[in-house]
Residue, then its C-alpha position, 0 to 999 in steps of 0.5 A: m130686886l124685883n117688885f110686885s108690879n114688875y113681877i106681874s109685868q112678866f105675865v101680862l101687859f101692865p101699862r106704866k100708869d096702872k103700875k104706878i097706881f098699883n105701886e102706890l097701893c102696896t107698902t113695903k114691910h121688913i118682917i122679923k124671922n118666925k113671924i106669923l103673917i096669917s094664922q090658920g083659921d083667920i081671914a086673910k087681909e093681905a097678899y104678899f110679894l116676897q122680895k127677899g127672904m123665905m117663908v113657909m105655908v103650914y097646915e096644923k092638925k092635932g098639934r102636928h105641922y105639915i109643910r104645904d110649901f116654901v116661898f122664896d125670893n121674888t114670889p107672890t103668896v096669899a092664903f087662897p081662897s081666904f083673901f079672895n072669898n073671905k073664908p078662914a085660911r086653911y093654912s098659916i103663912k110664916t116667915l122663916t128668915k127676916c123678910t122684905l115684903e110688898v103688902l097689898t091689903k084687901r082694901n087696897y086690892i079692891e081699890a086697885c080693881i076699881k082704878i085698874p081695869k085689868m086688875k081682876s084679869i091680873a089676879l086671875t093670872g096670878t091665881n092660875h100661876g099659883h094653881m100650876a105650882l100647886e098642881k106641880r107639887f101634887e104631881a110630884v108627891l104622887t109620882l116622885t120618890p122622896e129622894e127625887r123630890y128632895i133633889d128637885l128642891l135642891q136643884n131649884n133653891r139650893e142656897m135657900v134650902k141650906k137655911i131651912p131646918v131639916g125637920l121642915i124639909a122632912s115634913y115638906l117631903g112627907i118623911s121622917i127626919q131619919s129618912l131624910s138623913r138616909i137620903r142625904r147620906r146616899l146622895t153624898k156617897k153618890k156625890i150628887f148633892v152635898i149640903 
C-alpha cells in the first residue's frame, strides 16, 4: 500500500528528512462507507490520500447529484480551490466504501510549507496532476461517446467499477440508467466487457 509521501516521490525529489516531517504531519484514518468528508459549500480543511477504498466527488444542484469524478486506491484528492484559497467547496467528497485515508489538515499543510522548503513546489506539482486529470475528463466528455467513456472507465478501474452503483456510473457518464443498460447489453453481445 502506497502512502502520501511515497506517492509524491514518484513525481518530485522528496528527501528522506522532508518525507519524515511530512509523514508526521499526516494522520491515518479509517472511514466508514457513505461518509461525507467535505460538503459542497463548506470550506475544505483537509487534503486526503486514499490508500484503500473508493470515494466520489459530487456536485449537487436543485436536488440532483452530478458525479464529477471517482477516486480510487493510491490517489490524492482535495476540494480545489477551497483548501488552498479558503473558498466554499463547489462539490462534496464522500466515501463509497470503507476507506483508509492519510489526512493532511490545512494547519499541518501550512506547517509543512514552513518546515519543508519544497512543499509549495510539491503542492503545485499535485495541482498540475489534478488539472491534467480534469482536462482529460473534460476532453473525454467532449470527444468520446458515453460508450467509449464507459469502456475507458472499465479499462482503467475494472475491479473497482464493479462496486459502484449503476446510477452513479450513469451520472458520471452524463446519461440515464436506461442508456447505460443498453450500452452494457451491447458490450456484452460484442463480448467486449461483461460486469
